N, C-alpha and C positions, 0 to 999 in steps of 0.2 A: 504494500500500500504506500502511495506517495505521501510524503509529509507536507502538510499545509504550511506554507511559509508566511509568516507575519512580518510585514515591512514596517517595523516599529522604529520610531526615532529615539535613539538612546539619549538625546539631549533632554527630552521630556522626562524620561525615567531618572536622569541625573538630577534635574531640578526637584523632582518629587522626593528622591532620596535625601538630597541635601536639606530640604525643608524639614526633615525629621530630626536633623542634628546628628545623624549617625554617620560614622566613617564608612567607607566601602567595606572594610573588613567586618565591622560590627553588623552592618546591614546584611552582608552576604551570609554571615553566621546565622542570622535570624531566619533567612529564607532558604538556606541550604545551598548556597553558592560560595565559591572562593572569592577573595578580594579581586583576584586577577580576572575572573569571569565577570564580576560586576563592572570592573573598569573597562573591559572589552565591550560589554553591552553599551555602557554609557558613552563610549567613544566610537560607536557605530562600526566596530570591526565586523566585516562581512561574516566570518565564521560564527561569531557569537550572535549576531543579529539573525542570521539564517537558521540558527538552531534554537532560538528562543521558543518556548512553548506557552500555551495558554495557561498551564499550571504555574509556570514561573511568573507570568504577568499577574495572575490572580494572587499569588503569594506576595508579590511586590506591592500591589495595591492594598492588600489586607494589612501588611506591615505599616503602611503609611496612613491607614484609615483614621486613626485618632491622633496622629502627630503632625501631619501636613495640613496646610491651609485648604480650606474648602475650594478656593479658586484653583489651586493646582490640581486638586483631586478632580474637579470638573474638567479642567483642561486635559488631564490624562484620560478620563472617560470619553471625552469628545474625540481625542486622538484615536482611541481604540475603536470607536464607532466608525471612524473614517477608514482605518486600516481594515476593519472587518466588513466594510460596505453595509453597515446597518443604518 
């Protein structure tokens, strides 16, 4: 089965993570990723972006839910709707 590729902008994810006040290492530990993977995603490295899963995005948002600003959470949700053509 082909993997569905999500064309997510890592900059949006970086803004959301930074708004939580967590470092890449702290954030990665909370969502099950290494600091290097978080960095690669946030810097739009093709391998990391092409392998990102809905589960990872869900964990990313859940971790930010009560820590990031409502504005950034809305921007993230709007970005996902665009990526998923919803």
